PDB file of N, CA, C, O and CB in Angstrom:
ATOM      1  N   UNK A   1      -6.922 -45.253  22.506  1.00  0.00           N
ATOM      2  CA  UNK A   1      -5.809 -45.463  22.158  1.00  0.00           C
ATOM      3  C   UNK A   1      -5.120 -45.819  22.711  1.00  0.00           C
ATOM      4  O   UNK A   1      -4.580 -46.908  22.510  1.00  0.00           O
ATOM      5  CB  UNK A   1      -5.408 -44.891  21.808  1.00  0.00           C
ATOM      6  N   UNK A   2      -4.768 -44.786  23.944  1.00  0.00           N
ATOM      7  CA  UNK A   2      -3.606 -44.566  24.764  1.00  0.00           C
ATOM      8  C   UNK A   2      -4.106 -45.792  26.034  1.00  0.00           C
ATOM      9  O   UNK A   2      -3.406 -45.530  27.012  1.00  0.00           O
ATOM     10  CB  UNK A   2      -3.423 -42.680  25.308  1.00  0.00           C
ATOM     11  N   UNK A   3      -4.612 -46.451  26.216  1.00  0.00           N
ATOM     12  CA  UNK A   3      -5.271 -47.427  27.357  1.00  0.00           C
ATOM     13  C   UNK A   3      -4.702 -49.242  26.389  1.00  0.00           C
ATOM     14  O   UNK A   3      -4.413 -50.370  26.790  1.00  0.00           O
ATOM     15  CB  UNK A   3      -7.711 -47.007  27.510  1.00  0.00           C
ATOM     16  N   UNK A   4      -4.784 -48.699  25.290  1.00  0.00           N
ATOM     17  CA  UNK A   4      -4.425 -49.911  24.417  1.00  0.00           C
ATOM     18  C   UNK A   4      -2.653 -50.123  24.578  1.00  0.00           C
ATOM     19  O   UNK A   4      -2.031 -51.166  24.778  1.00  0.00           O
ATOM     20  CB  UNK A   4      -4.957 -49.550  22.627  1.00  0.00           C
ATOM     21  N   UNK A   5      -1.915 -48.085  24.330  1.00  0.00           N
ATOM     22  CA  UNK A   5      -0.455 -48.869  24.558  1.00  0.00           C
ATOM     23  C   UNK A   5       0.342 -48.868  26.192  1.00  0.00           C
ATOM     24  O   UNK A   5       1.215 -49.665  26.535  1.00  0.00           O
ATOM     25  CB  UNK A   5       0.689 -48.033  23.440  1.00  0.00           C
ATOM     26  N   UNK A   6      -0.204 -47.809  26.996  1.00  0.00           N
ATOM     27  CA  UNK A   6      -0.859 -48.460  27.893  1.00  0.00           C
ATOM     28  C   UNK A   6       0.035 -49.706  28.524  1.00  0.00           C
ATOM     29  O   UNK A   6       1.169 -49.830  28.986  1.00  0.00           O
ATOM     30  CB  UNK A   6      -2.126 -48.865  27.246  1.00  0.00           C
ATOM     31  N   UNK A   7      -1.067 -50.526  28.294  1.00  0.00           N
ATOM     32  CA  UNK A   7      -1.829 -51.648  28.836  1.00  0.00           C
ATOM     33  C   UNK A   7      -0.702 -52.767  27.931  1.00  0.00           C
ATOM     34  O   UNK A   7      -0.691 -53.950  28.271  1.00  0.00           O
ATOM     35  CB  UNK A   7      -3.818 -51.634  28.400  1.00  0.00           C
ATOM     36  N   UNK A   8       0.356 -52.215  26.604  1.00  0.00           N
ATOM     37  CA  UNK A   8       1.127 -53.045  26.763  1.00  0.00           C
ATOM     38  C   UNK A   8       2.064 -52.627  26.780  1.00  0.00           C
ATOM     39  O   UNK A   8       2.830 -53.290  26.081  1.00  0.00           O
ATOM     40  CB  UNK A   8       1.106 -53.822  26.204  1.00  0.00           C
ATOM     41  N   UNK A   9       2.726 -51.426  27.432  1.00  0.00           N
ATOM     42  CA  UNK A   9       3.935 -51.200  28.352  1.00  0.00           C
ATOM     43  C   UNK A   9       3.969 -51.550  30.207  1.00  0.00           C
ATOM     44  O   UNK A   9       4.910 -51.724  30.981  1.00  0.00           O
ATOM     45  CB  UNK A   9       4.171 -49.593  28.123  1.00  0.00           C
ATOM     46  N   UNK A  10       3.033 -51.546  30.328  1.00  0.00           N
ATOM     47  CA  UNK A  10       2.678 -52.898  31.350  1.00  0.00           C
ATOM     48  C   UNK A  10       3.397 -53.881  31.163  1.00  0.00           C
ATOM     49  O   UNK A  10       4.437 -54.090  31.787  1.00  0.00           O
ATOM     50  CB  UNK A  10       1.354 -53.523  31.261  1.00  0.00           C
ATOM     51  N   UNK A  11       2.825 -54.775  30.077  1.00  0.00           N
ATOM     52  CA  UNK A  11       2.855 -55.799  30.445  1.00  0.00           C
ATOM     53  C   UNK A  11       4.250 -55.985  29.680  1.00  0.00           C
ATOM     54  O   UNK A  11       4.956 -56.986  29.806  1.00  0.00           O
ATOM     55  CB  UNK A  11       1.623 -56.592  30.238  1.00  0.00           C
ATOM     56  N   UNK A  12       4.422 -55.352  29.215  1.00  0.00           N
ATOM     57  CA  UNK A  12       6.401 -55.277  28.732  1.00  0.00           C
ATOM     58  C   UNK A  12       6.958 -55.703  29.785  1.00  0.00           C
ATOM     59  O   UNK A  12       7.488 -56.802  29.949  1.00  0.00           O
ATOM     60  CB  UNK A  12       7.298 -53.632  28.405  1.00  0.00           C
ATOM     61  N   UNK A  13       6.820 -54.595  30.739  1.00  0.00           N
ATOM     62  CA  UNK A  13       7.545 -54.418  31.939  1.00  0.00           C
ATOM     63  C   UNK A  13       7.475 -55.237  32.606  1.00  0.00           C
ATOM     64  O   UNK A  13       8.517 -55.811  32.924  1.00  0.00           O
ATOM     65  CB  UNK A  13       7.353 -53.544  32.597  1.00  0.00           C
ATOM     66  N   UNK A  14       6.162 -55.692  33.154  1.00  0.00           N
ATOM     67  CA  UNK A  14       5.903 -57.122  34.245  1.00  0.00           C
ATOM     68  C   UNK A  14       6.847 -58.045  33.868  1.00  0.00           C
ATOM     69  O   UNK A  14       7.644 -58.550  34.659  1.00  0.00           O
ATOM     70  CB  UNK A  14       4.343 -57.979  34.142  1.00  0.00           C
ATOM     71  N   UNK A  15       6.760 -58.443  31.931  1.00  0.00           N
ATOM     72  CA  UNK A  15       6.717 -60.088  31.591  1.00  0.00           C
ATOM     73  C   UNK A  15       7.640 -59.507  29.579  1.00  0.00           C
ATOM     74  O   UNK A  15       7.361 -59.554  28.381  1.00  0.00           O
ATOM     75  CB  UNK A  15       4.152 -61.103  31.616  1.00  0.00           C
ATOM     76  N   UNK A  16       8.328 -59.222  30.148  1.00  0.00           N
ATOM     77  CA  UNK A  16       9.678 -58.920  28.784  1.00  0.00           C
ATOM     78  C   UNK A  16       9.839 -60.049  27.610  1.00  0.00           C
ATOM     79  O   UNK A  16       9.918 -59.830  26.402  1.00  0.00           O
ATOM     80  CB  UNK A  16      11.462 -58.934  29.561  1.00  0.00           C
ATOM     81  N   UNK A  17       9.866 -61.273  28.257  1.00  0.00           N
ATOM     82  CA  UNK A  17      10.107 -62.474  27.691  1.00  0.00           C
ATOM     83  C   UNK A  17       9.719 -62.328  26.388  1.00  0.00           C
ATOM     84  O   UNK A  17      10.436 -62.088  25.416  1.00  0.00           O
ATOM     85  CB  UNK A  17       9.492 -63.545  28.324  1.00  0.00           C
ATOM     86  N   UNK A  18       8.029 -62.561  26.455  1.00  0.00           N
ATOM     87  CA  UNK A  18       7.303 -63.315  25.022  1.00  0.00           C
ATOM     88  C   UNK A  18       7.677 -62.094  24.402  1.00  0.00           C
ATOM     89  O   UNK A  18       8.425 -62.486  23.507  1.00  0.00           O
ATOM     90  CB  UNK A  18       5.396 -63.830  24.895  1.00  0.00           C
ATOM     91  N   UNK A  19       7.613 -60.671  24.310  1.00  0.00           N
ATOM     92  CA  UNK A  19       9.116 -59.126  23.466  1.00  0.00           C
ATOM     93  C   UNK A  19      10.122 -59.688  22.823  1.00  0.00           C
ATOM     94  O   UNK A  19      10.407 -59.724  21.626  1.00  0.00           O
ATOM     95  CB  UNK A  19      10.280 -58.013  24.731  1.00  0.00           C
ATOM     96  N   UNK A  20      10.713 -60.200  23.934  1.00  0.00           N
ATOM     97  CA  UNK A  20      12.156 -60.540  23.349  1.00  0.00           C
ATOM     98  C   UNK A  20      12.019 -61.580  22.734  1.00  0.00           C
ATOM     99  O   UNK A  20      12.840 -61.807  21.845  1.00  0.00           O
ATOM    100  CB  UNK A  20      13.283 -60.735  24.252  1.00  0.00           C
ATOM    101  N   UNK A  21      10.710 -62.769  23.050  1.00  0.00           N
ATOM    102  CA  UNK A  21      11.735 -63.703  22.214  1.00  0.00           C
ATOM    103  C   UNK A  21      11.257 -64.024  20.268  1.00  0.00           C
ATOM    104  O   UNK A  21      11.753 -64.711  19.375  1.00  0.00           O
ATOM    105  CB  UNK A  21      11.672 -65.456  23.243  1.00  0.00           C
ATOM    106  N   UNK A  22       9.941 -62.994  20.377  1.00  0.00           N
ATOM    107  CA  UNK A  22       9.439 -62.342  18.393  1.00  0.00           C
ATOM    108  C   UNK A  22      10.740 -62.168  18.225  1.00  0.00           C
ATOM    109  O   UNK A  22      11.274 -63.060  17.565  1.00  0.00           O
ATOM    110  CB  UNK A  22       8.314 -60.512  17.902  1.00  0.00           C
ATOM    111  N   UNK A  23      12.020 -60.589  18.923  1.00  0.00           N
ATOM    112  CA  UNK A  23      12.714 -60.339  18.586  1.00  0.00           C
ATOM    113  C   UNK A  23      14.232 -60.575  18.336  1.00  0.00           C
ATOM    114  O   UNK A  23      15.156 -59.995  17.767  1.00  0.00           O
ATOM    115  CB  UNK A  23      12.370 -59.872  18.847  1.00  0.00           C
ATOM    116  N   UNK A  24      14.088 -61.387  18.841  1.00  0.00           N
ATOM    117  CA  UNK A  24      15.456 -63.227  18.836  1.00  0.00           C
ATOM    118  C   UNK A  24      14.852 -63.872  17.733  1.00  0.00           C
ATOM    119  O   UNK A  24      15.606 -64.112  16.789  1.00  0.00           O
ATOM    120  CB  UNK A  24      15.379 -64.805  20.591  1.00  0.00           C
ATOM    121  N   UNK A  25      13.325 -64.306  17.600  1.00  0.00           N
ATOM    122  CA  UNK A  25      13.338 -64.677  16.278  1.00  0.00           C
ATOM    123  C   UNK A  25      13.419 -63.448  14.694  1.00  0.00           C
ATOM    124  O   UNK A  25      14.221 -63.507  13.762  1.00  0.00           O
ATOM    125  CB  UNK A  25      12.012 -65.503  16.355  1.00  0.00           C
ATOM    126  N   UNK A  26      12.922 -63.009  14.787  1.00  0.00           N
ATOM    127  CA  UNK A  26      13.257 -62.023  13.802  1.00  0.00           C
ATOM    128  C   UNK A  26      14.583 -61.870  12.953  1.00  0.00           C
ATOM    129  O   UNK A  26      14.834 -61.869  11.748  1.00  0.00           O
ATOM    130  CB  UNK A  26      13.131 -60.951  14.434  1.00  0.00           C
ATOM    131  N   UNK A  27      15.536 -61.706  14.455  1.00  0.00           N
ATOM    132  CA  UNK A  27      16.737 -61.308  14.462  1.00  0.00           C
ATOM    133  C   UNK A  27      17.327 -63.153  13.675  1.00  0.00           C
ATOM    134  O   UNK A  27      18.156 -63.283  12.774  1.00  0.00           O
ATOM    135  CB  UNK A  27      17.276 -60.638  16.318  1.00  0.00           C
ATOM    136  N   UNK A  28      16.624 -64.222  14.342  1.00  0.00           N
ATOM    137  CA  UNK A  28      17.151 -64.770  13.292  1.00  0.00           C
ATOM    138  C   UNK A  28      16.857 -65.214  12.202  1.00  0.00           C
ATOM    139  O   UNK A  28      17.663 -66.055  11.803  1.00  0.00           O
ATOM    140  CB  UNK A  28      17.534 -65.355  13.515  1.00  0.00           C
ATOM    141  N   UNK A  29      16.036 -65.005  11.544  1.00  0.00           N
ATOM    142  CA  UNK A  29      15.068 -64.731  10.253  1.00  0.00           C
ATOM    143  C   UNK A  29      15.714 -64.267   9.281  1.00  0.00           C
ATOM    144  O   UNK A  29      15.749 -64.659   8.114  1.00  0.00           O
ATOM    145  CB  UNK A  29      13.974 -63.792  10.411  1.00  0.00           C
ATOM    146  N   UNK A  30      16.318 -63.277   9.860  1.00  0.00           N
ATOM    147  CA  UNK A  30      17.633 -62.038   9.250  1.00  0.00           C
ATOM    148  C   UNK A  30      18.864 -62.887   8.709  1.00  0.00           C
ATOM    149  O   UNK A  30      19.227 -62.836   7.534  1.00  0.00           O
ATOM    150  CB  UNK A  30      18.406 -60.852  10.735  1.00  0.00           C
ATOM    151  N   UNK A  31      19.494 -63.707   9.723  1.00  0.00           N
ATOM    152  CA  UNK A  31      20.346 -63.985   9.848  1.00  0.00           C
ATOM    153  C   UNK A  31      19.847 -65.394   8.406  1.00  0.00           C
ATOM    154  O   UNK A  31      20.512 -65.613   7.393  1.00  0.00           O
ATOM    155  CB  UNK A  31      20.763 -64.061  11.479  1.00  0.00           C
ATOM    156  N   UNK A  32      18.949 -65.879   8.682  1.00  0.00           N
ATOM    157  CA  UNK A  32      19.152 -66.744   7.453  1.00  0.00           C
ATOM    158  C   UNK A  32      18.700 -66.268   6.119  1.00  0.00           C
ATOM    159  O   UNK A  32      19.084 -66.720   5.040  1.00  0.00           O
ATOM    160  CB  UNK A  32      18.500 -67.974   7.648  1.00  0.00           C
ATOM    161  N   UNK A  33      17.906 -65.378   6.291  1.00  0.00           N
ATOM    162  CA  UNK A  33      18.272 -64.924   4.897  1.00  0.00           C
ATOM    163  C   UNK A  33      19.170 -64.115   4.268  1.00  0.00           C
ATOM    164  O   UNK A  33      18.940 -63.697   3.133  1.00  0.00           O
ATOM    165  CB  UNK A  33      17.503 -64.509   4.510  1.00  0.00           C
ATOM    166  N   UNK A  34      20.511 -63.747   5.071  1.00  0.00           N
ATOM    167  CA  UNK A  34      21.334 -63.514   4.412  1.00  0.00           C
ATOM    168  C   UNK A  34      22.399 -64.538   4.120  1.00  0.00           C
ATOM    169  O   UNK A  34      23.388 -64.379   3.405  1.00  0.00           O
ATOM    170  CB  UNK A  34      21.658 -62.559   4.831  1.00  0.00           C
ATOM    171  N   UNK A  35      21.844 -66.196   5.148  1.00  0.00           N
ATOM    172  CA  UNK A  35      22.770 -67.119   4.251  1.00  0.00           C
ATOM    173  C   UNK A  35      21.658 -67.211   3.175  1.00  0.00           C
ATOM    174  O   UNK A  35      22.291 -67.545   2.174  1.00  0.00           O
ATOM    175  CB  UNK A  35      23.367 -68.754   4.971  1.00  0.00           C
ATOM    176  N   UNK A  36      20.777 -67.138   2.935  1.00  0.00           N
ATOM    177  CA  UNK A  36      19.929 -67.342   1.172  1.00  0.00           C
ATOM    178  C   UNK A  36      20.777 -66.360   0.763  1.00  0.00           C
ATOM    179  O   UNK A  36      21.438 -66.817  -0.170  1.00  0.00           O
ATOM    180  CB  UNK A  36      17.931 -66.915   0.776  1.00  0.00           C
ATOM    181  N   UNK A  37      20.920 -65.838   0.873  1.00  0.00           N
ATOM    182  CA  UNK A  37      21.454 -64.604  -0.072  1.00  0.00           C
ATOM    183  C   UNK A  37      23.137 -64.813  -1.003  1.00  0.00           C
ATOM    184  O   UNK A  37      23.709 -64.623  -2.076  1.00  0.00           O
ATOM    185  CB  UNK A  37      21.632 -63.153   1.169  1.00  0.00           C
ATOM    186  N   UNK A  38      23.304 -65.381   0.496  1.00  0.00           N
ATOM    187  CA  UNK A  38      24.481 -66.158   0.609  1.00  0.00           C
ATOM    188  C   UNK A  38      25.052 -66.434  -0.662  1.00  0.00           C
ATOM    189  O   UNK A  38      25.796 -65.838  -1.441  1.00  0.00           O
ATOM    190  CB  UNK A  38      24.247 -67.360   1.291  1.00  0.00           C
ATOM    191  N   UNK A  39      24.189 -68.046  -0.602  1.00  0.00           N
ATOM    192  CA  UNK A  39      23.999 -68.702  -1.885  1.00  0.00           C
ATOM    193  C   UNK A  39      23.438 -68.758  -2.801  1.00  0.00           C
ATOM    194  O   UNK A  39      23.661 -69.501  -3.756  1.00  0.00           O
ATOM    195  CB  UNK A  39      23.886 -69.362  -1.910  1.00  0.00           C
ATOM    196  N   UNK A  40      22.489 -67.874  -2.662  1.00  0.00           N
ATOM    197  CA  UNK A  40      21.504 -67.515  -3.992  1.00  0.00           C
ATOM    198  C   UNK A  40      23.439 -66.585  -5.103  1.00  0.00           C
ATOM    199  O   UNK A  40      23.817 -66.607  -6.274  1.00  0.00           O
ATOM    200  CB  UNK A  40      19.409 -65.676  -3.209  1.00  0.00           C
ATOM    201  N   UNK A  41      23.819 -66.168  -4.225  1.00  0.00           N
ATOM    202  CA  UNK A  41      24.698 -65.243  -5.203  1.00  0.00           C
ATOM    203  C   UNK A  41      25.437 -65.553  -5.693  1.00  0.00           C
ATOM    204  O   UNK A  41      25.721 -65.166  -6.826  1.00  0.00           O
ATOM    205  CB  UNK A  41      25.239 -64.378  -4.937  1.00  0.00           C
ATOM    206  N   UNK A  42      26.473 -66.942  -4.604  1.00  0.00           N
ATOM    207  CA  UNK A  42      26.727 -68.073  -5.575  1.00  0.00           C
ATOM    208  C   UNK A  42      26.355 -68.619  -6.773  1.00  0.00           C
ATOM    209  O   UNK A  42      27.030 -68.662  -7.802  1.00  0.00           O
ATOM    210  CB  UNK A  42      26.591 -68.809  -5.152  1.00  0.00           C
ATOM    211  N   UNK A  43      25.121 -69.080  -6.570  1.00  0.00           N
ATOM    212  CA  UNK A  43      24.298 -70.192  -7.294  1.00  0.00           C
ATOM    213  C   UNK A  43      24.533 -69.264  -8.794  1.00  0.00           C
ATOM    214  O   UNK A  43      24.970 -69.662  -9.873  1.00  0.00           O
ATOM    215  CB  UNK A  43      22.341 -70.507  -6.602  1.00  0.00           C
ATOM    216  N   UNK A  44      24.016 -67.762  -8.350  1.00  0.00           N
ATOM    217  CA  UNK A  44      23.683 -66.967  -9.806  1.00  0.00           C
ATOM    218  C   UNK A  44      25.392 -67.417 -10.184  1.00  0.00           C
ATOM    219  O   UNK A  44      25.794 -68.141 -11.094  1.00  0.00           O
ATOM    220  CB  UNK A  44      23.127 -64.750  -9.725  1.00  0.00           C
ATOM    221  N   UNK A  45      25.950 -66.899  -9.425  1.00  0.00           N
ATOM    222  CA  UNK A  45      27.494 -66.999 -10.291  1.00  0.00           C
ATOM    223  C   UNK A  45      27.972 -68.458 -11.352  1.00  0.00           C
ATOM    224  O   UNK A  45      28.589 -68.593 -12.408  1.00  0.00           O
ATOM    225  CB  UNK A  45      28.788 -66.981  -8.925  1.00  0.00           C
ATOM    226  N   UNK A  46      27.259 -69.412 -10.333  1.00  0.00           N
ATOM    227  CA  UNK A  46      28.318 -70.794 -11.223  1.00  0.00           C
ATOM    228  C   UNK A  46      27.456 -71.008 -12.512  1.00  0.00           C
ATOM    229  O   UNK A  46      27.977 -71.416 -13.550  1.00  0.00           O
ATOM    230  CB  UNK A  46      28.458 -72.707 -10.205  1.00  0.00           C
ATOM    231  N   UNK A  47      25.745 -70.638 -12.388  1.00  0.00           N
ATOM    232  CA  UNK A  47      25.076 -69.901 -13.419  1.00  0.00           C
ATOM    233  C   UNK A  47      25.519 -69.782 -15.057  1.00  0.00           C
ATOM    234  O   UNK A  47      25.309 -70.423 -16.087  1.00  0.00           O
ATOM    235  CB  UNK A  47      25.089 -68.642 -12.883  1.00  0.00           C
ATOM    236  N   UNK A  48      26.353 -68.413 -14.603  1.00  0.00           N
ATOM    237  CA  UNK A  48      26.597 -67.602 -15.228  1.00  0.00           C
ATOM    238  C   UNK A  48      27.804 -68.464 -16.141  1.00  0.00           C
ATOM    239  O   UNK A  48      27.744 -68.735 -17.341  1.00  0.00           O
ATOM    240  CB  UNK A  48      26.829 -66.367 -14.397  1.00  0.00           C
ATOM    241  N   UNK A  49      28.661 -68.723 -15.390  1.00  0.00           N
ATOM    242  CA  UNK A  49      29.780 -69.953 -15.718  1.00  0.00           C
ATOM    243  C   UNK A  49      29.590 -70.337 -16.464  1.00  0.00           C
ATOM    244  O   UNK A  49      30.269 -70.173 -17.477  1.00  0.00           O
ATOM    245  CB  UNK A  49      30.057 -70.967 -15.114  1.00  0.00           C
ATOM    246  N   UNK A  50      28.111 -71.390 -16.377  1.00  0.00           N
ATOM    247  CA  UNK A  50      27.563 -72.533 -16.805  1.00  0.00           C
ATOM    248  C   UNK A  50      26.570 -71.862 -18.725  1.00  0.00           C
ATOM    249  O   UNK A  50      26.262 -72.163 -19.878  1.00  0.00           O
ATOM    250  CB  UNK A  50      26.342 -73.178 -15.134  1.00  0.00           C
ATOM    251  N   UNK A  51      26.561 -71.334 -18.176  1.00  0.00           N
ATOM    252  CA  UNK A  51      25.879 -70.022 -19.590  1.00  0.00           C
ATOM    253  C   UNK A  51      27.274 -69.703 -20.393  1.00  0.00           C
ATOM    254  O   UNK A  51      27.577 -69.897 -21.571  1.00  0.00           O
ATOM    255  CB  UNK A  51      25.090 -67.981 -18.765  1.00  0.00           C
ATOM    256  N   UNK A  52      27.965 -69.168 -19.354  1.00  0.00           N
ATOM    257  CA  UNK A  52      29.158 -68.635 -20.816  1.00  0.00           C
ATOM    258  C   UNK A  52      29.467 -69.564 -21.663  1.00  0.00           C
ATOM    259  O   UNK A  52      29.213 -69.304 -22.839  1.00  0.00           O
ATOM    260  CB  UNK A  52      30.724 -68.157 -20.446  1.00  0.00           C
ATOM    261  N   UNK A  53      30.151 -71.025 -21.324  1.00  0.00           N
ATOM    262  CA  UNK A  53      30.180 -71.799 -21.367  1.00  0.00           C
ATOM    263  C   UNK A  53      29.378 -72.639 -22.324  1.00  0.00           C
ATOM    264  O   UNK A  53      29.779 -72.790 -23.477  1.00  0.00           O
ATOM    265  CB  UNK A  53      30.219 -71.821 -20.499  1.00  0.00           C
ATOM    266  N   UNK A  54      28.596 -73.027 -22.026  1.00  0.00           N
ATOM    267  CA  UNK A  54      27.316 -72.388 -22.791  1.00  0.00           C
ATOM    268  C   UNK A  54      27.952 -71.438 -24.272  1.00  0.00           C
ATOM    269  O   UNK A  54      28.388 -71.221 -25.403  1.00  0.00           O
ATOM    270  CB  UNK A  54      26.374 -71.151 -21.480  1.00  0.00           C
ATOM    271  N   UNK A  55      27.732 -71.324 -23.647  1.00  0.00           N
ATOM    272  CA  UNK A  55      27.850 -70.157 -25.322  1.00  0.00           C
ATOM    273  C   UNK A  55      28.992 -70.418 -26.185  1.00  0.00           C
ATOM    274  O   UNK A  55      28.613 -70.493 -27.354  1.00  0.00           O
ATOM    275  CB  UNK A  55      28.143 -68.297 -25.012  1.00  0.00           C
ATOM    276  N   UNK A  56      30.033 -70.557 -26.076  1.00  0.00           N
ATOM    277  CA  UNK A  56      30.877 -70.770 -26.875  1.00  0.00           C
ATOM    278  C   UNK A  56      31.211 -72.466 -27.321  1.00  0.00           C
ATOM    279  O   UNK A  56      31.902 -72.904 -28.241  1.00  0.00           O
ATOM    280  CB  UNK A  56      31.909 -70.038 -26.296  1.00  0.00           C
ATOM    281  N   UNK A  57      30.585 -73.031 -26.488  1.00  0.00           N
ATOM    282  CA  UNK A  57      30.188 -74.269 -27.469  1.00  0.00           C
ATOM    283  C   UNK A  57      29.007 -73.931 -28.634  1.00  0.00           C
ATOM    284  O   UNK A  57      28.858 -74.553 -29.686  1.00  0.00           O
ATOM    285  CB  UNK A  57      29.568 -75.561 -26.467  1.00  0.00           C
ATOM    286  N   UNK A  58      28.349 -72.979 -28.245  1.00  0.00           N
ATOM    287  CA  UNK A  58      27.027 -73.038 -29.416  1.00  0.00           C
ATOM    288  C   UNK A  58      28.290 -71.595 -30.516  1.00  0.00           C
ATOM    289  O   UNK A  58      28.172 -71.835 -31.718  1.00  0.00           O
ATOM    290  CB  UNK A  58      24.571 -72.142 -28.418  1.00  0.00           C
ATOM    291  N   UNK A  59      28.895 -70.849 -30.355  1.00  0.00           N
ATOM    292  CA  UNK A  59      30.059 -69.716 -31.375  1.00  0.00           C
ATOM    293  C   UNK A  59      30.756 -71.589 -31.879  1.00  0.00           C
ATOM    294  O   UNK A  59      30.972 -71.981 -33.026  1.00  0.00           O
ATOM    295  CB  UNK A  59      31.790 -67.987 -29.950  1.00  0.00           C
ATOM    296  N   UNK A  60      30.896 -72.166 -30.927  1.00  0.00           N
ATOM    297  CA  UNK A  60      32.573 -73.374 -31.434  1.00  0.00           C
ATOM    298  C   UNK A  60      31.556 -73.894 -32.559  1.00  0.00           C
ATOM    299  O   UNK A  60      32.034 -73.578 -33.648  1.00  0.00           O
ATOM    300  CB  UNK A  60      33.438 -75.177 -29.889  1.00  0.00           C
ATOM    301  N   UNK A  61      30.407 -74.533 -32.709  1.00  0.00           N
ATOM    302  CA  UNK A  61      29.053 -75.693 -33.766  1.00  0.00           C
ATOM    303  C   UNK A  61      29.265 -74.502 -35.088  1.00  0.00           C
ATOM    304  O   UNK A  61      29.712 -74.721 -36.214  1.00  0.00           O
ATOM    305  CB  UNK A  61      26.543 -75.823 -32.856  1.00  0.00           C
ATOM    306  N   UNK A  62      28.704 -73.009 -34.419  1.00  0.00           N
ATOM    307  CA  UNK A  62      27.738 -72.099 -36.009  1.00  0.00           C
ATOM    308  C   UNK A  62      29.154 -72.122 -36.217  1.00  0.00           C
ATOM    309  O   UNK A  62      29.099 -72.971 -37.107  1.00  0.00           O
ATOM    310  CB  UNK A  62      26.556 -70.140 -36.061  1.00  0.00           C
ATOM    311  N   UNK A  63      30.743 -71.808 -36.091  1.00  0.00           N
ATOM    312  CA  UNK A  63      31.474 -71.812 -36.753  1.00  0.00           C
ATOM    313  C   UNK A  63      32.166 -73.105 -37.474  1.00  0.00           C
ATOM    314  O   UNK A  63      32.596 -73.108 -38.627  1.00  0.00           O
ATOM    315  CB  UNK A  63      32.012 -71.155 -36.190  1.00  0.00           C
ATOM    316  N   UNK A  64      32.181 -73.910 -36.803  1.00  0.00           N
ATOM    317  CA  UNK A  64      31.979 -75.435 -37.861  1.00  0.00           C
ATOM    318  C   UNK A  64      33.520 -76.074 -37.365  1.00  0.00           C
ATOM    319  O   UNK A  64      34.131 -76.968 -37.950  1.00  0.00           O
ATOM    320  CB  UNK A  64      31.865 -75.064 -40.176  1.00  0.00           C
ATOM    321  N   UNK A  65      33.886 -75.465 -36.321  1.00  0.00           N
ATOM    322  CA  UNK A  65      34.834 -76.199 -34.843  1.00  0.00           C
ATOM    323  C   UNK A  65      34.671 -77.866 -34.510  1.00  0.00           C
ATOM    324  O   UNK A  65      35.403 -78.853 -34.432  1.00  0.00           O
ATOM    325  CB  UNK A  65      34.168 -75.390 -33.194  1.00  0.00           C
ATOM    326  N   UNK A  66      33.538 -77.597 -34.397  1.00  0.00           N
ATOM    327  CA  UNK A  66      32.292 -78.933 -33.875  1.00  0.00           C
ATOM    328  C   UNK A  66      31.228 -78.916 -34.625  1.00  0.00           C
ATOM    329  O   UNK A  66      30.488 -78.043 -35.078  1.00  0.00           O
ATOM    330  CB  UNK A  66      31.582 -78.834 -32.332  1.00  0.00           C
ATOM    331  N   UNK A  67      31.326 -80.565 -34.685  1.00  0.00           N
ATOM    332  CA  UNK A  67      29.891 -81.205 -34.913  1.00  0.00           C
ATOM    333  C   UNK A  67      29.014 -81.716 -33.781  1.00  0.00           C
ATOM    334  O   UNK A  67      29.294 -81.895 -32.596  1.00  0.00           O
ATOM    335  CB  UNK A  67      30.040 -82.356 -35.754  1.00  0.00           C
ATOM    336  N   UNK A  68      27.258 -82.006 -34.819  1.00  0.00           N
ATOM    337  CA  UNK A  68      26.793 -82.468 -33.359  1.00  0.00           C
ATOM    338  C   UNK A  68      26.933 -83.983 -33.514  1.00  0.00           C
ATOM    339  O   UNK A  68      27.092 -84.247 -34.706  1.00  0.00           O
ATOM    340  CB  UNK A  68      25.123 -81.987 -32.893  1.00  0.00           C
ATOM    341  N   UNK A  69      26.931 -84.911 -32.857  1.00  0.00           N
ATOM    342  CA  UNK A  69      27.006 -85.919 -32.748  1.00  0.00           C
ATOM    343  C   UNK A  69      26.317 -86.270 -32.345  1.00  0.00           C
ATOM    344  O   UNK A  69      25.860 -85.695 -31.358  1.00  0.00           O
ATOM    345  CB  UNK A  69      27.635 -86.240 -32.484  1.00  0.00           C
ATOM    346  N   UNK A  70      25.499 -87.982 -33.017  1.00  0.00           N
ATOM    347  CA  UNK A  70      24.191 -88.980 -32.505  1.00  0.00           C
ATOM    348  C   UNK A  70      24.011 -90.033 -31.822  1.00  0.00           C
ATOM    349  O   UNK A  70      22.874 -90.477 -31.660  1.00  0.00           O
ATOM    350  CB  UNK A  70      23.628 -89.443 -33.280  1.00  0.00           C
TER     351      UNK A  70
END
């Protein structure tokens, strides 16, 4: 096990580019996740607003204030 660790350390010291590229890729993926989280939050808010509006129309219909049109 120790030999594997030292081999990895030597490989990193002599050629850090591969590891750095993997780290950059992971950081970029995390940024993409944040963008997706922001979009999801916005979509959830819009969906909640639409649900509220639908509930309002259902209440109005149930109270007889509006009628179903055919």
